DRENDO-79449 format. One record per residue (C-alpha): residue in three letters; x, y, z. Coordinates in steps of 0.001 Angstrom, whole numbers. Layout:
N
[site ALA, [X, Y, Z]];
...
// end
This chain:
585
[site MET, [40460, 109195, 144017]];
[site MET, [37788, 108705, 141319]];
[site ARG, [39585, 105527, 140133]];
[site LEU, [39596, 104200, 143717]];
[site PHE, [35855, 104896, 144102]];
[site ILE, [35068, 103116, 140821]];
[site TYR, [37158, 100124, 141911]];
[site ILE, [35325, 99856, 145263]];
[site LEU, [31951, 99961, 143477]];
[site PHE, [33138, 97133, 141191]];
[site VAL, [34189, 94978, 144110]];
[site LEU, [30950, 95574, 146003]];
[site SER, [28836, 94777, 142969]];
[site THR, [30777, 91568, 142375]];
[site VAL, [30300, 90448, 145967]];
[site THR, [26600, 91278, 145710]];
[site LEU, [26258, 89126, 142611]];
[site TRP, [28085, 86246, 144270]];
[site SER, [26114, 86482, 147512]];
[site CYS, [23029, 84805, 146046]];
[site ASP, [25076, 81632, 145626]];
[site LEU, [27195, 82075, 148744]];
[site LEU, [24192, 82372, 151036]];
[site GLU, [22234, 79457, 149541]];
[site PRO, [22565, 76250, 151638]];
[site VAL, [24735, 73561, 150162]];
[site ASN, [22879, 70429, 149044]];
[site ASP, [23515, 68107, 152000]];
[site ASN, [21627, 65123, 150617]];
[site HIS, [18607, 65626, 152850]];
[site ALA, [15512, 63958, 151415]];
[site THR, [12801, 66276, 150088]];
[site LEU, [9143, 65713, 149269]];
[site ASP, [10091, 65286, 145619]];
[site ARG, [11913, 62128, 146584]];
[site LEU, [8605, 60576, 147688]];
[site TYR, [7485, 60475, 144062]];
[site LYS, [10813, 59355, 142629]];
[site ASP, [11970, 56761, 145165]];
[site PRO, [9434, 53956, 145848]];
[site GLY, [11416, 52719, 148864]];
[site PHE, [11320, 56173, 150422]];
[site ALA, [7608, 56529, 149640]];
[site GLU, [6827, 53177, 151258]];
[site GLY, [8618, 54470, 154326]];
[site VAL, [5675, 56819, 154820]];
[site LEU, [3405, 53788, 155142]];
[site MET, [5814, 52096, 157517]];
[site THR, [5673, 55196, 159721]];
[site ALA, [1945, 54532, 160104]];
[site TYR, [2667, 50908, 161033]];
[site ASN, [4970, 52207, 163762]];
[site ARG, [2005, 54087, 165250]];
[site ILE, [-11, 50958, 166028]];
[site PRO, [-642, 51093, 169805]];
[site THR, [-281, 47328, 170236]];
[site ASN, [3292, 47388, 168936]];
[site ASN, [4321, 47194, 172590]];
[site LEU, [2727, 45877, 175765]];
[site SER, [1432, 48718, 177903]];
[site PHE, [832, 46823, 181179]];
[site ASN, [-1943, 49334, 181916]];
[site ASP, [-3344, 46554, 184111]];
[site VAL, [-1421, 48466, 186812]];
[site ALA, [-4213, 51068, 186583]];
[site THR, [-6920, 48459, 187305]];
[site ASP, [-7899, 46025, 190038]];
[site ASP, [-5639, 43370, 188463]];
[site ALA, [-2203, 44769, 189349]];
[site VAL, [-89, 47441, 191000]];
[site SER, [3514, 48452, 190403]];
[site ASN, [6457, 48702, 192793]];
[site ASN, [7786, 51577, 190676]];
[site LYS, [6352, 54647, 192413]];
[site GLN, [6947, 56728, 189263]];
[site ASN, [4916, 54376, 187079]];
[site ASP, [2533, 56462, 184977]];
[site TYR, [-356, 54042, 185430]];
[site LEU, [134, 53970, 189202]];
[site ARG, [-31, 57770, 189261]];
[site MET, [-3106, 57666, 187065]];
[site ALA, [-4960, 55167, 189247]];
[site THR, [-4181, 57025, 192478]];
[site GLY, [-5656, 60356, 191506]];
[site GLN, [-3536, 62108, 188877]];
[site TRP, [-5526, 61213, 185741]];
[site SER, [-6624, 64386, 183985]];
[site ALA, [-6975, 65990, 180561]];
[site ILE, [-3436, 67311, 181069]];
[site TYR, [-1839, 64131, 182459]];
[site ASN, [-3127, 61069, 180614]];
[site PRO, [-908, 57977, 180321]];
[site VAL, [-3497, 56205, 178117]];
[site ASP, [-3742, 59116, 175685]];
[site GLN, [-3725, 58149, 171991]];
[site TRP, [-4608, 61531, 170477]];
[site THR, [-1209, 62638, 169175]];
[site ASN, [-94, 59141, 168219]];
[site CYS, [-3226, 58113, 166329]];
[site ILE, [-3913, 61451, 164624]];
[site SER, [-301, 61583, 163486]];
[site GLY, [-704, 58059, 162088]];
[site ILE, [-3980, 58973, 160391]];
[site GLN, [-2301, 62010, 158836]];
[site THR, [512, 59780, 157617]];
[site THR, [-1894, 57340, 155947]];
[site ASN, [-3730, 60245, 154349]];
[site GLN, [-470, 61565, 152942]];
[site PHE, [450, 58118, 151663]];
[site ILE, [-2936, 57750, 149938]];
[site THR, [-2194, 60935, 147941]];
[site LEU, [1090, 59377, 146737]];
[site ILE, [40, 55885, 145762]];
[site ASP, [-1139, 56496, 142191]];
[site THR, [1748, 58840, 141321]];
[site VAL, [4750, 56888, 142601]];
[site ASN, [6539, 54696, 140077]];
[site TRP, [6527, 51525, 142204]];
[site LYS, [7730, 49263, 139404]];
[site GLY, [7134, 51169, 136204]];
[site SER, [9216, 48820, 134086]];
[site VAL, [6668, 46076, 134791]];
[site PRO, [3155, 47598, 134552]];
[site GLU, [1449, 44619, 136172]];
[site LEU, [3737, 44805, 139195]];
[site ASN, [3183, 48548, 139433]];
[site TRP, [-588, 47986, 139470]];
[site LEU, [-329, 45229, 142073]];
[site TYR, [1706, 47479, 144373]];
[site THR, [-836, 50279, 144099]];
[site GLN, [-3628, 47856, 144977]];
[site ARG, [-1868, 46481, 148040]];
[site PHE, [-760, 49881, 149274]];
[site LYS, [-4266, 51279, 148984]];
[site GLY, [-5587, 48339, 150979]];
[site GLU, [-2942, 48732, 153667]];
[site ALA, [-3412, 52498, 153956]];
[site TYR, [-7179, 52393, 154426]];
[site ALA, [-6806, 49448, 156811]];
[site LEU, [-4266, 51267, 158972]];
[site ARG, [-6397, 54390, 159015]];
[site ALA, [-9334, 52306, 160233]];
[site LEU, [-7174, 50670, 162916]];
[site LEU, [-5804, 53970, 164214]];
[site GLN, [-9261, 55515, 164219]];
[site TYR, [-10499, 52588, 166318]];
[site HIS, [-7772, 53013, 168931]];
[site LEU, [-8438, 56754, 169087]];
[site LEU, [-12170, 56109, 169481]];
[site VAL, [-11560, 53716, 172375]];
[site ALA, [-9501, 56390, 174134]];
[site VAL, [-11737, 59464, 173711]];
[site ALA, [-15308, 58404, 172948]];
[site GLY, [-17689, 59831, 175501]];
[site PRO, [-20570, 62212, 176218]];
[site GLY, [-19966, 65839, 175300]];
[site PRO, [-21232, 68843, 177257]];
[site GLY, [-24757, 68348, 175963]];
[site GLY, [-24810, 64607, 176682]];
[site GLN, [-24507, 63474, 173060]];
[site MET, [-22102, 60561, 172641]];
[site LEU, [-19125, 61928, 170725]];
[site GLY, [-16345, 60124, 168908]];
[site ILE, [-13313, 61344, 166988]];
[site PRO, [-12597, 64133, 164509]];
[site ILE, [-12927, 62596, 161070]];
[site ILE, [-9782, 63400, 159119]];
[site ASP, [-10148, 61717, 155735]];
[site LYS, [-7697, 63790, 153717]];
[site PHE, [-4137, 64997, 154157]];
[site LEU, [-4060, 68292, 156070]];
[site ASP, [-1191, 70478, 154871]];
[site GLY, [-56, 73782, 156326]];
[site ASN, [-2847, 75693, 154585]];
[site THR, [-5655, 73535, 155964]];
[site ASP, [-7985, 74463, 158801]];
[site PHE, [-7213, 72007, 161610]];
[site ASN, [-10185, 73184, 163683]];
[site ILE, [-12221, 70050, 163103]];
[site PRO, [-15044, 69092, 165509]];
[site ARG, [-15523, 65586, 166864]];
[site ALA, [-18078, 63540, 164986]];
[site THR, [-20750, 61661, 166898]];
[site PHE, [-19896, 58197, 168186]];
[site THR, [-22148, 56609, 165534]];
[site GLU, [-20606, 58665, 162736]];
[site SER, [-17148, 57669, 163954]];
[site VAL, [-18017, 53977, 163963]];
[site ASN, [-19490, 54258, 160481]];
[site ARG, [-16327, 56044, 159287]];
[site ILE, [-14208, 53127, 160526]];
[site TYR, [-16515, 50612, 158859]];
[site ALA, [-16264, 52594, 155609]];
[site ASP, [-12454, 52458, 155678]];
[site ILE, [-12543, 48733, 156407]];
[site ASN, [-14859, 48184, 153452]];
[site GLU, [-12670, 50348, 151197]];
[site SER, [-9589, 48400, 152217]];
[site MET, [-11268, 45091, 151477]];
[site LYS, [-11733, 46156, 147847]];
[site TYR, [-7966, 45795, 147512]];
[site LEU, [-7046, 43232, 150156]];
[site THR, [-9364, 40548, 148836]];
[site MET, [-7273, 37663, 150152]];
[site ASN, [-7498, 36489, 153759]];
[site ASP, [-3730, 36344, 154265]];
[site TYR, [-452, 36930, 152506]];
[site LEU, [442, 33571, 151007]];
[site THR, [2739, 32369, 148267]];
[site ILE, [544, 30540, 145755]];
[site SER, [1380, 27996, 143080]];
[site SER, [-1467, 28205, 140529]];
[site THR, [-3867, 30677, 138951]];
[site ALA, [-6738, 28898, 140689]];
[site GLN, [-5493, 30347, 143970]];
[site LEU, [-5598, 33949, 142798]];
[site PRO, [-8127, 35924, 144869]];
[site SER, [-11015, 38013, 143604]];
[site GLY, [-9936, 40947, 141467]];
[site TYR, [-6538, 39437, 140702]];
[site GLU, [-7579, 36534, 138465]];
[site LYS, [-5760, 37872, 135407]];
[site VAL, [-2339, 38606, 136917]];
[site SER, [628, 36241, 136729]];
[site VAL, [1256, 33985, 139712]];
[site SER, [4905, 35083, 139920]];
[site ASN, [4031, 38772, 140062]];
[site TYR, [1261, 38157, 142578]];
[site ASN, [3701, 36330, 144838]];
[site ILE, [6168, 39224, 144677]];
[site VAL, [3528, 41664, 146000]];
[site PHE, [1229, 39464, 148102]];
[site GLY, [3451, 36497, 149022]];
[site SER, [4202, 34950, 152399]];
[site GLU, [7054, 37360, 153114]];
[site LEU, [4417, 40041, 153760]];
[site ASN, [2542, 38106, 156425]];
[site GLN, [3224, 40655, 159185]];
[site ARG, [1310, 43308, 157202]];
[site ILE, [-2351, 44018, 157798]];
[site SER, [-4626, 41668, 155834]];
[site ALA, [-8328, 41052, 155159]];
[site ARG, [-8534, 38529, 157979]];
[site VAL, [-7130, 41130, 160361]];
[site LEU, [-9646, 43641, 159033]];
[site ARG, [-12499, 41295, 159810]];
[site GLY, [-11152, 40920, 163328]];
[site LEU, [-10947, 44701, 163627]];
[site ARG, [-14528, 45040, 162398]];
[site ALA, [-15646, 42667, 165158]];
[site LYS, [-13758, 44723, 167754]];
[site VAL, [-15414, 47918, 166536]];
[site ALA, [-18819, 46260, 166679]];
[site LEU, [-18211, 44961, 170213]];
[site LEU, [-17254, 48463, 171376]];
[site ALA, [-20347, 49927, 169725]];
[site ALA, [-22581, 47319, 171387]];
[site SER, [-21117, 47758, 174881]];
[site PRO, [-23147, 49332, 177713]];
[site ALA, [-21037, 52502, 177857]];
[site PHE, [-22100, 53408, 174315]];
[site ASN, [-25249, 51494, 173459]];
[site THR, [-28879, 50873, 174336]];
[site ASP, [-29782, 49029, 171107]];
[site PRO, [-29781, 45212, 171593]];
[site SER, [-29468, 44626, 167830]];
[site LYS, [-25889, 45844, 167906]];
[site TRP, [-24908, 42768, 169913]];
[site GLU, [-26068, 40593, 167025]];
[site GLN, [-23881, 42512, 164605]];
[site ALA, [-20876, 42022, 166914]];
[site ALA, [-21592, 38296, 167264]];
[site ASN, [-21927, 37861, 163498]];
[site TYR, [-18752, 39798, 162701]];
[site ALA, [-16796, 37711, 165224]];
[site GLY, [-18465, 34529, 163955]];
[site GLU, [-17377, 35315, 160403]];
[site VAL, [-13724, 35469, 161475]];
[site LEU, [-14010, 32278, 163508]];
[site LYS, [-15675, 30447, 160619]];
[site SER, [-12464, 30934, 158622]];
[site VAL, [-10615, 28790, 161194]];
[site GLY, [-13305, 26150, 161609]];
[site GLY, [-15305, 27609, 164497]];
[site LEU, [-14803, 25788, 167786]];
[site THR, [-12453, 23319, 166150]];
[site GLY, [-10135, 26255, 165470]];
[site ILE, [-9284, 26786, 169138]];
[site ASP, [-5566, 26260, 169568]];
[site PRO, [-4904, 23680, 172323]];
[site ASP, [-1801, 25684, 173275]];
[site GLY, [-3356, 29091, 172667]];
[site ASN, [-3037, 30234, 176282]];
[site LYS, [704, 29431, 176192]];
[site PHE, [1467, 31357, 173012]];
[site TYR, [4427, 33231, 174547]];
[site GLN, [6348, 30171, 175747]];
[site LYS, [9757, 29316, 174290]];
[site THR, [8876, 25914, 172840]];
[site LEU, [6117, 27492, 170773]];
[site VAL, [7908, 30678, 169749]];
[site ASP, [11044, 28832, 168660]];
[site LYS, [9046, 26799, 166127]];
[site LEU, [7977, 29868, 164155]];
[site ASN, [9378, 30122, 160637]];
[site VAL, [7721, 32494, 158191]];
[site SER, [10168, 31487, 155471]];
[site ALA, [9114, 27839, 155512]];
[site ALA, [6793, 26459, 152829]];
[site PRO, [4129, 26693, 154075]];
[site PRO, [5012, 29240, 156792]];
[site ILE, [5013, 27904, 160353]];
[site ASP, [3029, 30092, 162756]];
[site GLN, [868, 29527, 165804]];
[site LYS, [-2752, 28604, 165284]];
[site GLU, [-3623, 31023, 168097]];
[site ILE, [-2245, 34122, 166414]];
[site LEU, [-4329, 36227, 164067]];
[site TRP, [-1767, 39018, 163731]];
[site ARG, [1543, 39675, 165452]];
[site ARG, [4798, 41562, 165150]];
[site SER, [8066, 40013, 164075]];
[site VAL, [10072, 37843, 166445]];
[site VAL, [12874, 39639, 168294]];
[site THR, [15530, 38372, 170674]];
[site THR, [15502, 40226, 173999]];
[site ASN, [15279, 39919, 177775]];
[site SER, [13821, 43351, 178596]];
[site ARG, [10427, 42022, 179654]];
[site GLU, [12030, 39601, 182094]];
[site MET, [14404, 42290, 183331]];
[site ALA, [11431, 44459, 184226]];
[site ASN, [9322, 41747, 185843]];
[site TYR, [11400, 38848, 187189]];
[site PRO, [11529, 38708, 191009]];
[site PRO, [14660, 40335, 192523]];
[site SER, [16230, 36961, 193356]];
[site LEU, [16343, 36386, 189590]];
[site PHE, [17881, 39826, 189039]];
[site GLY, [14609, 41428, 187896]];
[site ARG, [12861, 44599, 189010]];
[site GLY, [9534, 42918, 189809]];
[site ASN, [7611, 45873, 188364]];
[site VAL, [4150, 44384, 187761]];
[site ASN, [2524, 42870, 190856]];
[site PRO, [-736, 40945, 190328]];
[site THR, [-3371, 41582, 192982]];
[site GLN, [-5241, 39320, 195339]];
[site ASN, [-8342, 40492, 193433]];
[site LEU, [-7098, 38771, 190295]];
[site VAL, [-5878, 35682, 192150]];
[site ASP, [-9347, 35275, 193679]];
[site ALA, [-10894, 35450, 190193]];
[site PHE, [-9284, 32112, 189256]];
[site PRO, [-11751, 29332, 190079]];
[site ALA, [-11070, 26081, 191856]];
[site ALA, [-9761, 23140, 189867]];
[site ASN, [-13323, 21846, 189473]];
[site GLY, [-14432, 25144, 187893]];
[site TYR, [-16453, 26593, 190755]];
[site PRO, [-15699, 30143, 191963]];
[site ILE, [-13797, 29966, 195226]];
[site ASP, [-16607, 31724, 197105]];
[site ARG, [-18894, 28749, 196401]];
[site ALA, [-18975, 25839, 198846]];
[site GLU, [-18773, 23366, 195964]];
[site SER, [-15262, 24639, 195153]];
[site LYS, [-13881, 23087, 198358]];
[site TYR, [-11530, 26091, 198586]];
[site ASP, [-9256, 25938, 201632]];
[site LYS, [-8171, 29356, 202961]];
[site THR, [-5232, 27767, 204748]];
[site LYS, [-3983, 26315, 201435]];
[site PRO, [-5173, 28987, 199013]];
[site TYR, [-3152, 27863, 195993]];
[site ASP, [-4009, 24172, 196146]];
[site ASN, [-6604, 22690, 193803]];
[site ARG, [-6919, 25799, 191677]];
[site ASP, [-7439, 26491, 187977]];
[site PRO, [-4070, 25572, 186313]];
[site ARG, [-3912, 29029, 184758]];
[site LEU, [-3169, 30498, 188184]];
[site ARG, [161, 28626, 188383]];
[site GLN, [875, 29452, 184755]];
[site TYR, [177, 33207, 184928]];
[site ILE, [1082, 34301, 188456]];
[site ALA, [4090, 33632, 190691]];
[site TYR, [2657, 33118, 194174]];
[site ASN, [4325, 31910, 197357]];
[site GLY, [5786, 28488, 196600]];
[site ASN, [5350, 28719, 192825]];
[site THR, [8402, 28683, 190562]];
[site VAL, [9822, 31096, 188011]];
[site SER, [12686, 30043, 185784]];
[site GLY, [13101, 26921, 187899]];
[site LYS, [13442, 28824, 191172]];
[site THR, [10907, 28579, 193992]];
[site ILE, [9632, 32058, 194873]];
[site LEU, [8858, 32797, 198521]];
[site THR, [6845, 35956, 199155]];
[site GLY, [5980, 35447, 202841]];
[site VAL, [7880, 36316, 206002]];
[site GLY, [11368, 34842, 205765]];
[site GLY, [11284, 34699, 201965]];
[site GLY, [14345, 36899, 201525]];
[site ILE, [14438, 39575, 198878]];
[site ASP, [11399, 38129, 197071]];
[site ALA, [9227, 38567, 200166]];
[site LYS, [6515, 41185, 200075]];
[site ASP, [7824, 44732, 200651]];
[site SER, [11415, 43588, 201303]];
[site LEU, [13096, 45836, 198729]];
[site GLU, [12048, 48521, 196273]];
[site THR, [12078, 45784, 193656]];
[site SER, [10059, 43315, 195740]];
[site THR, [6353, 42713, 195271]];
[site ARG, [3857, 44958, 197013]];
[site THR, [1027, 42395, 196790]];
[site GLY, [2711, 39065, 197499]];
[site TYR, [2633, 38136, 193806]];
[site TYR, [4865, 38482, 190752]];
[site LEU, [4013, 38392, 187064]];
[site LYS, [4645, 35095, 185303]];
[site LYS, [2511, 35295, 182162]];
[site LEU, [4273, 36595, 179027]];
[site LEU, [7711, 35938, 180504]];
[site VAL, [10037, 33449, 178797]];
[site GLU, [11418, 31538, 181748]];
[site GLU, [14492, 30331, 179865]];
[site VAL, [15857, 33878, 180059]];
[site ASN, [18789, 34108, 182491]];
[site LEU, [19517, 37546, 183983]];
[site ASN, [22450, 36504, 186146]];
[site PRO, [25135, 39108, 185321]];
[site VAL, [27726, 36333, 185108]];
[site SER, [25994, 34618, 182199]];
[site PRO, [22946, 36596, 180967]];
[site THR, [20913, 35232, 178061]];
[site THR, [18106, 36406, 175793]];
[site GLN, [15221, 34541, 174166]];
[site LYS, [12777, 35034, 171311]];
[site HIS, [9661, 37140, 171929]];
[site TYR, [6995, 38819, 169853]];
[site GLU, [4161, 41278, 170467]];
[site VAL, [575, 40323, 169660]];
[site HIS, [-1806, 42598, 167812]];
[site MET, [-4726, 40162, 167810]];
[site ARG, [-5215, 36522, 168759]];
[site TYR, [-8093, 34134, 168289]];
[site THR, [-8883, 33669, 171975]];
[site GLU, [-9894, 37318, 171998]];
[site LEU, [-12204, 36689, 169035]];
[site PHE, [-13793, 33670, 170712]];
[site LEU, [-14413, 35678, 173866]];
[site MET, [-15871, 38520, 171808]];
[site TYR, [-18233, 36089, 170138]];
[site ALA, [-19258, 34585, 173487]];
[site GLU, [-19966, 37988, 175001]];
[site ALA, [-22055, 39205, 172078]];
[site ALA, [-23816, 35867, 171476]];
[site ASN, [-24907, 35666, 175095]];
[site GLU, [-26396, 39170, 174967]];
[site VAL, [-28406, 38510, 171833]];
[site TRP, [-29190, 34785, 171980]];
[site GLY, [-28617, 33862, 175628]];
[site PRO, [-26204, 31218, 176984]];
[site THR, [-27200, 28423, 174611]];
[site GLY, [-28289, 30278, 171466]];
[site ALA, [-26075, 29784, 168437]];
[site GLY, [-27445, 32138, 165795]];
[site ALA, [-26260, 30976, 162363]];
[site TRP, [-22875, 29751, 163615]];
[site GLY, [-23657, 26405, 165218]];
[site TYR, [-22184, 27030, 168658]];
[site SER, [-23200, 29095, 171652]];
[site ALA, [-21584, 31325, 174241]];
[site LYS, [-21658, 28410, 176648]];
[site ASP, [-19940, 26173, 174066]];
[site VAL, [-17116, 28693, 173633]];
[site ILE, [-16561, 29209, 177351]];
[site GLY, [-16641, 25443, 177895]];
[site ALA, [-13954, 24936, 175249]];
[site ILE, [-11719, 27670, 176706]];
[site ARG, [-12071, 26362, 180270]];
[site SER, [-11430, 22805, 179104]];
[site ARG, [-8257, 23928, 177369]];
[site ALA, [-7177, 25560, 180618]];
[site GLY, [-7501, 22240, 182454]];
[site ILE, [-10955, 22458, 184043]];
[site PRO, [-12738, 19078, 183670]];
[site LYS, [-14976, 18868, 180608]];
[site ALA, [-17967, 17955, 182756]];
[site ASP, [-17660, 21462, 184298]];
[site PRO, [-20658, 21303, 186670]];
[site TYR, [-20505, 25021, 187405]];
[site LEU, [-20807, 25947, 183714]];
[site ALA, [-23588, 23395, 183322]];
[site SER, [-25517, 25032, 186173]];
[site ILE, [-25654, 28416, 184447]];
[site SER, [-28985, 29117, 182793]];
[site THR, [-29500, 32879, 182682]];
[site LYS, [-27964, 35589, 180533]];
[site GLU, [-26922, 37475, 183660]];
[site GLU, [-25027, 34521, 185172]];
[site MET, [-23389, 33798, 181830]];
[site ARG, [-22389, 37431, 181408]];
[site GLN, [-20565, 37331, 184751]];
[site LEU, [-18713, 34149, 183799]];
[site ILE, [-17746, 35428, 180341]];
[site ARG, [-16371, 38637, 181794]];
[site ASN, [-14362, 36644, 184321]];
[site GLU, [-12976, 34310, 181666]];
[site ARG, [-11990, 37329, 179607]];
[site ARG, [-10259, 38743, 182675]];
[site LEU, [-8246, 35553, 183150]];
[site GLU, [-7430, 34667, 179546]];
[site LEU, [-6422, 38182, 178496]];
[site CYS, [-4786, 39356, 181738]];
[site PHE, [-1743, 41615, 181320]];
[site GLU, [-2412, 42083, 177602]];
[site GLY, [-3935, 45560, 177947]];
[site PHE, [-7659, 44715, 177961]];
[site ARG, [-8865, 45075, 181552]];
[site PHE, [-8579, 48880, 181722]];
[site TRP, [-10822, 49386, 178699]];
[site ASP, [-13152, 46442, 179434]];
[site LEU, [-14133, 47907, 182803]];
[site ARG, [-14970, 51156, 181082]];
[site ARG, [-17015, 49816, 178196]];
[site TRP, [-18963, 47662, 180668]];
[site LYS, [-19498, 50690, 182947]];
[site ALA, [-18282, 48517, 185833]];
[site ASP, [-17030, 49758, 189211]];
[site LEU, [-13636, 51413, 188746]];
[site THR, [-12910, 51981, 192430]];
[site GLU, [-12255, 48471, 193727]];
[site THR, [-9193, 48669, 196011]];
[site ALA, [-6181, 46665, 194868]];
[site LYS, [-5452, 44008, 197498]];
[site GLY, [-2494, 41827, 198435]];
[site ILE, [-1630, 38986, 200815]];
[site ASN, [549, 38916, 203936]];
[site ILE, [1907, 35435, 204626]];
[site ASN, [3431, 34310, 207900]];
[site LYS, [3910, 30563, 207821]];
[site THR, [344, 29199, 207535]];
[site ASN, [-1368, 32522, 208218]];
[site TYR, [-2723, 34302, 205168]];
[site THR, [-4093, 37808, 205651]];
[site VAL, [-5644, 39808, 202824]];
[site VAL, [-4667, 43483, 203010]];
[site ASP, [-5425, 46682, 201106]];
[site VAL, [-2463, 47749, 198968]];
[site GLU, [-3629, 50638, 196820]];
[site HIS, [-6901, 52533, 196602]];
[site ARG, [-8325, 53487, 193232]];
[site ALA, [-9170, 57189, 192940]];
[site TYR, [-11428, 57006, 189888]];
[site LYS, [-14838, 58678, 189642]];
[site ASN, [-17540, 56346, 188395]];
[site ASN, [-19705, 59290, 187321]];
[site PHE, [-17432, 60234, 184390]];
[site MET, [-14179, 58227, 184235]];
[site HIS, [-15612, 55427, 182126]];
[site TYR, [-14712, 57799, 179305]];
[site GLY, [-11247, 59218, 178725]];
[site PRO, [-10487, 62899, 178065]];
[site VAL, [-9506, 64783, 174954]];
[site PRO, [-6110, 66411, 175674]];
[site GLN, [-6691, 69839, 177177]];
[site THR, [-4015, 71304, 174906]];
[site GLU, [-6177, 70361, 171892]];
[site ILE, [-9318, 71837, 173479]];
[site VAL, [-7453, 75116, 174004]];
[site LYS, [-6058, 75201, 170465]];
[site TYR, [-9215, 74242, 168585]];
[site ARG, [-12519, 75858, 169516]];
[site ALA, [-14536, 73325, 167517]];
[site LEU, [-13452, 70462, 169813]];
[site GLN, [-15670, 69554, 172737]];
[site GLN, [-14413, 67908, 175905]];
[site ASN, [-16103, 64884, 177481]];
[site GLN, [-18227, 65541, 180540]];
[site GLY, [-16355, 65737, 183850]];
[site TRP, [-12938, 66534, 182410]];
// end
């Protein structure tokens, strides 16, 4: 018996000794944090995660939540938002989680940059990588902070204009996340500081392959041309650059100068000068792309070739995503007769914002607008951007009136609710016929020069009036004249010539911005930063032969007393006592 007891003790002790190894998880090749420091490709993936957080990576079509459009999809988040469901709990335009996650990612990447062996066998290359990565990280942090500020800036309980929580270091599990929101001014200055820090490293305007030492930018004069091209060459031209940063700085300044946040007229001058600096780099008014308002069309997109020497891109585009081949945008928005879902329906409100062919607003007698032929003699952009009754999409005439079949207003769930279909941003060479479907090249835009010209015009008018030019040599009126001329309005433009006051010019600039940037995600935020009326009912058109009747389609349930400012998510307010909610939410 004693021998048996001793044997059992031996077995148990052996199993106990083995159990430490038996119960440890087997190495299953999962990446660990240590790999960040050893594998430069894996470490760069952290930065690419931040790039994936950029809100403009995809079109939002939040125009559906404005007076410019509605949706025939009754479950559309923006439709629900516009019709009374917007709250601190349900917020389709929320950027809190996305942007703070991206900011955290850039902060983590910043802690890695100087310790990762990017190219240790070639010290100069290693140094060049650290410089570029620092520039990109600070730039992306600035960009994400800007988008967060747009979404949540507003007056706190005491009336002070608040901005974002400033998170300028990586917060690990031992850090106190209970960080209050900084003031709006402090938030703007934080973004400017990150832009300035980034520009210490991204000293070149763009990523370009160079051929001589004379082309090396400031701070890089002593590196070899071949090594510089490896790190800063043309292949990187979809990354954030100094030219993009200058555009971002102008956007920040325009936001800070806008009526919702500002009472200091001098801020308009800063916005005008920041925009003017970007436009100077493309030659000012001469830099306007004659085809800039057609940037999405097949003939222009097909020409792009970033591998060419020099790279072939569109003059209009300041920064964009890579080209992809798809038909998803057309699938969502083609009329049903073209096998689309017709999701985004432009409103009569937007259609009426397009002037007559001679440039006069259609409510002016000089326009010669004919209510019985509402689409005749109109600004060419109307035909280009909106499919109305009798217009064509993909070579097919679209009929939205009585007798128009499945494309007629309210015929099917996929038919238009307003009498109009989206045409802008769609590549009409896409074929969705199930028998022979095709795809075409598309890309998403982060920033284009037309936006910068309109920003300059808006700010220049506020500080210098319609004809003042500051130090840049052209005025708000000059910019708007050039944009309207490109659209097809005669250069004489008697309506533009008749404008003499800042107030009249402001109205025209805002309308041109509405037209040129429609369906690109600007209208929702523009109305708010201008403190404009948010409650204008979305209208449509009923057509019965030659009878055109404007009808209400969807009421807007916003509150003008507080909904010019978005909410902080209520879940964050509950979790963190230091956070303050905007008034009204």
